[in-house]
DRENPAGU-245997 format. One record per residue (C-alpha): residue number from 0; chain; x negated, y negated, z negated. Coordinates in steps of 0.5 Angstrom, whole numbers, plus 2048, in hexadecimal, padded with zeros to 3 digits. Layout:
N
i=NUM; ch=A; X=X; Y=Y; Z=Z
...
! end
This chain:
300
i=0; ch=A; X=7D2; Y=800; Z=7BD
i=1; ch=A; X=7D7; Y=803; Z=7B8
i=2; ch=A; X=7D9; Y=809; Z=7BD
i=3; ch=A; X=7D4; Y=80E; Z=7BD
i=4; ch=A; X=7D5; Y=815; Z=7C1
i=5; ch=A; X=7D1; Y=81B; Z=7BE
i=6; ch=A; X=7D1; Y=822; Z=7C2
i=7; ch=A; X=7CE; Y=828; Z=7BF
i=8; ch=A; X=7D0; Y=829; Z=7B7
i=9; ch=A; X=7CB; Y=82F; Z=7B6
i=10; ch=A; X=7C6; Y=830; Z=7B0
i=11; ch=A; X=7C3; Y=829; Z=7B2
i=12; ch=A; X=7C8; Y=825; Z=7B5
i=13; ch=A; X=7CE; Y=826; Z=7B0
i=14; ch=A; X=7CA; Y=823; Z=7AA
i=15; ch=A; X=7C8; Y=81D; Z=7AF
i=16; ch=A; X=7CF; Y=81C; Z=7B1
i=17; ch=A; X=7D1; Y=81C; Z=7A9
i=18; ch=A; X=7CC; Y=817; Z=7A8
i=19; ch=A; X=7CF; Y=812; Z=7AE
i=20; ch=A; X=7D6; Y=813; Z=7AA
i=21; ch=A; X=7D3; Y=811; Z=7A4
i=22; ch=A; X=7D0; Y=80B; Z=7A7
i=23; ch=A; X=7D6; Y=809; Z=7A9
i=24; ch=A; X=7D6; Y=80A; Z=7B1
i=25; ch=A; X=7DC; Y=80D; Z=7B4
i=26; ch=A; X=7DA; Y=813; Z=7B7
i=27; ch=A; X=7DD; Y=817; Z=7BD
i=28; ch=A; X=7DA; Y=81E; Z=7BE
i=29; ch=A; X=7DA; Y=824; Z=7C2
i=30; ch=A; X=7D8; Y=82B; Z=7C0
i=31; ch=A; X=7DA; Y=832; Z=7C2
i=32; ch=A; X=7DA; Y=835; Z=7BB
i=33; ch=A; X=7E2; Y=834; Z=7B9
i=34; ch=A; X=7E0; Y=835; Z=7B2
i=35; ch=A; X=7DB; Y=830; Z=7B2
i=36; ch=A; X=7E0; Y=82B; Z=7B6
i=37; ch=A; X=7E5; Y=82C; Z=7B1
i=38; ch=A; X=7E1; Y=82A; Z=7AB
i=39; ch=A; X=7DF; Y=824; Z=7AE
i=40; ch=A; X=7E6; Y=823; Z=7B0
i=41; ch=A; X=7E8; Y=823; Z=7A9
i=42; ch=A; X=7E3; Y=81E; Z=7A7
i=43; ch=A; X=7E6; Y=819; Z=7AC
i=44; ch=A; X=7E2; Y=81A; Z=7B2
i=45; ch=A; X=7E5; Y=819; Z=7B9
i=46; ch=A; X=7E5; Y=820; Z=7BD
i=47; ch=A; X=7E4; Y=820; Z=7C4
i=48; ch=A; X=7E5; Y=826; Z=7C9
i=49; ch=A; X=7DF; Y=825; Z=7CD
i=50; ch=A; X=7D8; Y=821; Z=7CE
i=51; ch=A; X=7DB; Y=81C; Z=7D3
i=52; ch=A; X=7E1; Y=81B; Z=7CE
i=53; ch=A; X=7DC; Y=819; Z=7C9
i=54; ch=A; X=7D9; Y=814; Z=7CD
i=55; ch=A; X=7DF; Y=811; Z=7CF
i=56; ch=A; X=7E0; Y=80F; Z=7C8
i=57; ch=A; X=7DA; Y=80D; Z=7C6
i=58; ch=A; X=7D4; Y=808; Z=7C9
i=59; ch=A; X=7CF; Y=80C; Z=7C6
i=60; ch=A; X=7CE; Y=814; Z=7C6
i=61; ch=A; X=7C9; Y=818; Z=7C2
i=62; ch=A; X=7C8; Y=81F; Z=7C4
i=63; ch=A; X=7C5; Y=824; Z=7C0
i=64; ch=A; X=7C5; Y=82B; Z=7C3
i=65; ch=A; X=7C1; Y=831; Z=7C4
i=66; ch=A; X=7BE; Y=832; Z=7CB
i=67; ch=A; X=7BC; Y=82E; Z=7D1
i=68; ch=A; X=7C2; Y=831; Z=7D5
i=69; ch=A; X=7C7; Y=830; Z=7D0
i=70; ch=A; X=7C5; Y=828; Z=7D0
i=71; ch=A; X=7C5; Y=828; Z=7D7
i=72; ch=A; X=7CC; Y=82B; Z=7D8
i=73; ch=A; X=7CE; Y=826; Z=7D2
i=74; ch=A; X=7CB; Y=820; Z=7D5
i=75; ch=A; X=7CC; Y=821; Z=7DD
i=76; ch=A; X=7D1; Y=827; Z=7DE
i=77; ch=A; X=7D8; Y=826; Z=7E1
i=78; ch=A; X=7DB; Y=824; Z=7DA
i=79; ch=A; X=7D4; Y=821; Z=7D8
i=80; ch=A; X=7D2; Y=81A; Z=7D5
i=81; ch=A; X=7D0; Y=817; Z=7DC
i=82; ch=A; X=7D8; Y=817; Z=7DE
i=83; ch=A; X=7D9; Y=812; Z=7D8
i=84; ch=A; X=7DD; Y=80C; Z=7D9
i=85; ch=A; X=7DA; Y=809; Z=7D2
i=86; ch=A; X=7D4; Y=80B; Z=7D0
i=87; ch=A; X=7CE; Y=807; Z=7D1
i=88; ch=A; X=7C8; Y=80A; Z=7CD
i=89; ch=A; X=7C7; Y=812; Z=7CD
i=90; ch=A; X=7C2; Y=815; Z=7C7
i=91; ch=A; X=7BF; Y=81C; Z=7C8
i=92; ch=A; X=7BD; Y=81E; Z=7C1
i=93; ch=A; X=7BC; Y=825; Z=7C3
i=94; ch=A; X=7B5; Y=828; Z=7C5
i=95; ch=A; X=7B5; Y=829; Z=7CD
i=96; ch=A; X=7AF; Y=826; Z=7CF
i=97; ch=A; X=7AC; Y=820; Z=7D3
i=98; ch=A; X=7AF; Y=823; Z=7DA
i=99; ch=A; X=7B6; Y=824; Z=7D8
i=100; ch=A; X=7B6; Y=81D; Z=7D5
i=101; ch=A; X=7B3; Y=81A; Z=7DB
i=102; ch=A; X=7B8; Y=81E; Z=7DF
i=103; ch=A; X=7BE; Y=81C; Z=7DB
i=104; ch=A; X=7BC; Y=815; Z=7DA
i=105; ch=A; X=7BC; Y=814; Z=7E1
i=106; ch=A; X=7C2; Y=816; Z=7E3
i=107; ch=A; X=7C6; Y=812; Z=7DD
i=108; ch=A; X=7C2; Y=80C; Z=7E0
i=109; ch=A; X=7C6; Y=80C; Z=7E6
i=110; ch=A; X=7CD; Y=80C; Z=7E2
i=111; ch=A; X=7CA; Y=806; Z=7DE
i=112; ch=A; X=7C9; Y=80A; Z=7D8
i=113; ch=A; X=7C2; Y=809; Z=7D4
i=114; ch=A; X=7BF; Y=810; Z=7D2
i=115; ch=A; X=7BB; Y=810; Z=7CB
i=116; ch=A; X=7B7; Y=817; Z=7C9
i=117; ch=A; X=7B7; Y=817; Z=7C2
i=118; ch=A; X=7B5; Y=81E; Z=7BF
i=119; ch=A; X=7B4; Y=81F; Z=7B8
i=120; ch=A; X=7AF; Y=822; Z=7B3
i=121; ch=A; X=7B1; Y=824; Z=7AC
i=122; ch=A; X=7B5; Y=82A; Z=7AD
i=123; ch=A; X=7BC; Y=82B; Z=7A9
i=124; ch=A; X=7B9; Y=829; Z=7A3
i=125; ch=A; X=7B8; Y=822; Z=7A6
i=126; ch=A; X=7BE; Y=822; Z=7A9
i=127; ch=A; X=7C2; Y=823; Z=7A3
i=128; ch=A; X=7BE; Y=81E; Z=79F
i=129; ch=A; X=7BF; Y=819; Z=7A4
i=130; ch=A; X=7B7; Y=818; Z=7A5
i=131; ch=A; X=7B6; Y=81B; Z=7AC
i=132; ch=A; X=7B0; Y=818; Z=7B0
i=133; ch=A; X=7B3; Y=815; Z=7B7
i=134; ch=A; X=7AE; Y=814; Z=7BC
i=135; ch=A; X=7B2; Y=810; Z=7C2
i=136; ch=A; X=7B0; Y=80F; Z=7C9
i=137; ch=A; X=7B3; Y=80A; Z=7CE
i=138; ch=A; X=7B6; Y=803; Z=7CF
i=139; ch=A; X=7B4; Y=7FF; Z=7C9
i=140; ch=A; X=7BB; Y=7FB; Z=7C9
i=141; ch=A; X=7BF; Y=802; Z=7C9
i=142; ch=A; X=7BA; Y=804; Z=7C3
i=143; ch=A; X=7BC; Y=7FE; Z=7BF
i=144; ch=A; X=7C3; Y=7FE; Z=7C0
i=145; ch=A; X=7C3; Y=805; Z=7BD
i=146; ch=A; X=7BE; Y=804; Z=7B8
i=147; ch=A; X=7C3; Y=804; Z=7B2
i=148; ch=A; X=7C6; Y=80A; Z=7B5
i=149; ch=A; X=7BF; Y=80E; Z=7B4
i=150; ch=A; X=7BE; Y=80B; Z=7AD
i=151; ch=A; X=7C4; Y=80E; Z=7AB
i=152; ch=A; X=7C1; Y=815; Z=7AB
i=153; ch=A; X=7B9; Y=813; Z=7AC
i=154; ch=A; X=7B4; Y=810; Z=7A8
i=155; ch=A; X=7AE; Y=810; Z=7AD
i=156; ch=A; X=7B2; Y=80D; Z=7B3
i=157; ch=A; X=7AD; Y=80B; Z=7B8
i=158; ch=A; X=7AD; Y=808; Z=7BF
i=159; ch=A; X=7A7; Y=80C; Z=7C2
i=160; ch=A; X=7A8; Y=80A; Z=7C9
i=161; ch=A; X=7AC; Y=807; Z=7CF
i=162; ch=A; X=7AB; Y=80D; Z=7D4
i=163; ch=A; X=7B0; Y=812; Z=7D4
i=164; ch=A; X=7AD; Y=819; Z=7D1
i=165; ch=A; X=7A8; Y=816; Z=7CD
i=166; ch=A; X=7AC; Y=817; Z=7C6
i=167; ch=A; X=7AD; Y=81F; Z=7C9
i=168; ch=A; X=7A5; Y=81F; Z=7CA
i=169; ch=A; X=7A4; Y=81D; Z=7C3
i=170; ch=A; X=7A9; Y=822; Z=7C0
i=171; ch=A; X=7A6; Y=828; Z=7C4
i=172; ch=A; X=79F; Y=825; Z=7C1
i=173; ch=A; X=7A2; Y=826; Z=7BA
i=174; ch=A; X=7A5; Y=82C; Z=7BB
i=175; ch=A; X=79F; Y=82F; Z=7BE
i=176; ch=A; X=79A; Y=82D; Z=7B9
i=177; ch=A; X=79F; Y=830; Z=7B3
i=178; ch=A; X=7A0; Y=837; Z=7B7
i=179; ch=A; X=798; Y=838; Z=7B8
i=180; ch=A; X=796; Y=835; Z=7B1
i=181; ch=A; X=79B; Y=83B; Z=7AE
i=182; ch=A; X=798; Y=840; Z=7B3
i=183; ch=A; X=791; Y=83E; Z=7B1
i=184; ch=A; X=792; Y=83D; Z=7AA
i=185; ch=A; X=796; Y=843; Z=7A9
i=186; ch=A; X=791; Y=848; Z=7AC
i=187; ch=A; X=78B; Y=845; Z=7A8
i=188; ch=A; X=78F; Y=846; Z=7A2
i=189; ch=A; X=790; Y=84D; Z=7A3
i=190; ch=A; X=789; Y=84E; Z=7A5
i=191; ch=A; X=788; Y=84C; Z=79D
i=192; ch=A; X=78D; Y=850; Z=79B
i=193; ch=A; X=78A; Y=856; Z=79E
i=194; ch=A; X=783; Y=854; Z=79B
i=195; ch=A; X=787; Y=855; Z=794
i=196; ch=A; X=788; Y=84D; Z=793
i=197; ch=A; X=78F; Y=84B; Z=790
i=198; ch=A; X=793; Y=848; Z=795
i=199; ch=A; X=795; Y=843; Z=790
i=200; ch=A; X=78E; Y=841; Z=78E
i=201; ch=A; X=78C; Y=840; Z=795
i=202; ch=A; X=792; Y=83B; Z=796
i=203; ch=A; X=791; Y=837; Z=790
i=204; ch=A; X=78A; Y=836; Z=792
i=205; ch=A; X=78B; Y=835; Z=799
i=206; ch=A; X=790; Y=830; Z=797
i=207; ch=A; X=78B; Y=82C; Z=792
i=208; ch=A; X=786; Y=82C; Z=798
i=209; ch=A; X=785; Y=82A; Z=79F
i=210; ch=A; X=789; Y=82F; Z=7A2
i=211; ch=A; X=790; Y=82D; Z=79F
i=212; ch=A; X=796; Y=82B; Z=7A4
i=213; ch=A; X=79D; Y=82B; Z=7A4
i=214; ch=A; X=79D; Y=833; Z=7A6
i=215; ch=A; X=799; Y=835; Z=7A0
i=216; ch=A; X=79C; Y=831; Z=79B
i=217; ch=A; X=7A4; Y=831; Z=79D
i=218; ch=A; X=7A4; Y=837; Z=7A1
i=219; ch=A; X=79F; Y=83C; Z=79F
i=220; ch=A; X=79F; Y=83A; Z=797
i=221; ch=A; X=7A6; Y=837; Z=797
i=222; ch=A; X=7A9; Y=83D; Z=79A
i=223; ch=A; X=7A6; Y=843; Z=79D
i=224; ch=A; X=7A2; Y=844; Z=797
i=225; ch=A; X=7A8; Y=846; Z=793
i=226; ch=A; X=7AB; Y=84A; Z=799
i=227; ch=A; X=7B0; Y=844; Z=79C
i=228; ch=A; X=7B0; Y=844; Z=7A3
i=229; ch=A; X=7B5; Y=83E; Z=7A3
i=230; ch=A; X=7B2; Y=838; Z=7A6
i=231; ch=A; X=7B8; Y=836; Z=7AA
i=232; ch=A; X=7B6; Y=837; Z=7B1
i=233; ch=A; X=7B7; Y=83D; Z=7B5
i=234; ch=A; X=7B1; Y=841; Z=7B9
i=235; ch=A; X=7B5; Y=841; Z=7BF
i=236; ch=A; X=7B5; Y=839; Z=7BF
i=237; ch=A; X=7AD; Y=838; Z=7BD
i=238; ch=A; X=7AB; Y=83D; Z=7C3
i=239; ch=A; X=7AF; Y=839; Z=7C8
i=240; ch=A; X=7AC; Y=833; Z=7C5
i=241; ch=A; X=7A5; Y=836; Z=7C6
i=242; ch=A; X=7A6; Y=838; Z=7CD
i=243; ch=A; X=7A9; Y=831; Z=7CF
i=244; ch=A; X=7A2; Y=82E; Z=7CC
i=245; ch=A; X=79E; Y=833; Z=7CF
i=246; ch=A; X=7A1; Y=832; Z=7D6
i=247; ch=A; X=7A2; Y=82A; Z=7D6
i=248; ch=A; X=79B; Y=829; Z=7D3
i=249; ch=A; X=798; Y=82E; Z=7D9
i=250; ch=A; X=79C; Y=829; Z=7DE
i=251; ch=A; X=799; Y=823; Z=7DB
i=252; ch=A; X=792; Y=826; Z=7DC
i=253; ch=A; X=791; Y=827; Z=7D5
i=254; ch=A; X=791; Y=82F; Z=7D4
i=255; ch=A; X=792; Y=831; Z=7CD
i=256; ch=A; X=78D; Y=837; Z=7CD
i=257; ch=A; X=78D; Y=838; Z=7C5
i=258; ch=A; X=794; Y=836; Z=7C4
i=259; ch=A; X=796; Y=83B; Z=7CA
i=260; ch=A; X=793; Y=841; Z=7C6
i=261; ch=A; X=797; Y=83F; Z=7C0
i=262; ch=A; X=79D; Y=83F; Z=7C4
i=263; ch=A; X=79C; Y=846; Z=7C5
i=264; ch=A; X=79D; Y=848; Z=7BE
i=265; ch=A; X=7A4; Y=845; Z=7BF
i=266; ch=A; X=7A5; Y=849; Z=7C5
i=267; ch=A; X=7A3; Y=850; Z=7C1
i=268; ch=A; X=7A8; Y=84E; Z=7BC
i=269; ch=A; X=7AE; Y=84E; Z=7C1
i=270; ch=A; X=7B2; Y=854; Z=7BE
i=271; ch=A; X=7B3; Y=84F; Z=7B8
i=272; ch=A; X=7B6; Y=849; Z=7BC
i=273; ch=A; X=7BC; Y=848; Z=7B8
i=274; ch=A; X=7B7; Y=848; Z=7B1
i=275; ch=A; X=7B4; Y=842; Z=7AF
i=276; ch=A; X=7AE; Y=83F; Z=7B2
i=277; ch=A; X=7A9; Y=841; Z=7AC
i=278; ch=A; X=7AB; Y=848; Z=7AE
i=279; ch=A; X=7A5; Y=848; Z=7B2
i=280; ch=A; X=7A1; Y=849; Z=7AC
i=281; ch=A; X=7A4; Y=850; Z=7AB
i=282; ch=A; X=7A1; Y=852; Z=7B2
i=283; ch=A; X=79B; Y=850; Z=7B0
i=284; ch=A; X=79B; Y=854; Z=7A9
i=285; ch=A; X=79D; Y=85A; Z=7AD
i=286; ch=A; X=797; Y=859; Z=7B1
i=287; ch=A; X=793; Y=859; Z=7AB
i=288; ch=A; X=796; Y=85D; Z=7A6
i=289; ch=A; X=797; Y=858; Z=7A1
i=290; ch=A; X=79B; Y=853; Z=79E
i=291; ch=A; X=79B; Y=84B; Z=79C
i=292; ch=A; X=79F; Y=84C; Z=796
i=293; ch=A; X=79E; Y=84B; Z=78E
i=294; ch=A; X=79B; Y=851; Z=78A
i=295; ch=A; X=7A0; Y=854; Z=785
i=296; ch=A; X=79F; Y=851; Z=77E
i=297; ch=A; X=79B; Y=856; Z=77A
i=298; ch=A; X=79D; Y=858; Z=773
i=299; ch=A; X=79A; Y=855; Z=76D
! end
């Protein structure tokens, strides 16, 4: 397949679409942001006025959108992909949850369109570098047909299962572990700071010991220690993902008791919805009255 549709040119979608262009695919796009669309038009991308128009021009359509409601409207709405005369495969790279994935897949199947859910891990840096993890679920033949597409922006591309929504479930697991780990690690380190320890020393020791994790190495030591709250994922979206995870797990009969408590810290930070997800640490710092920050260098 050389004609690929892409809907949603946001922080993740735009760099993914650029990688598709570099790989030589003919790209057909739709987005509501006129400035972004103009930039892609200048790259030779074919711009379309609606999701359906994209799907009428391409055999496969990828979407990367912020919320389940928007995904449902793009896929099944009045001018959605479901009304296409050409599209054969639909891929949702958003994080929408297993229930939405199953609903959309069922509806599209009635129109002969195979649905894959292919959520992503690696954040904006991974999208820019083309090193995303892509966890794809759905019919294997559809996955195999699009594997070269996924590998244009992904380094770890895996078919995780045949069932609709299994990729979404895995993505929610990933984000819950990251979100809960950030809260637990930050509040533990803040205890050490209040006790008089240097935050930098704490993190150096943790990252050389059994408590090390992506959160302690990349988020806390790599960013927050220097007061950089710029991981690249909005707190509002992380809160959405954690809510989805708790609700879906409960519906599956696997209630998340400890994880649900960690989720509440992101709810408490609702006033920071448009900030980076790492801003949840600022809320913990306010509670404790201390910061995870380097100590100023002392004069010789």
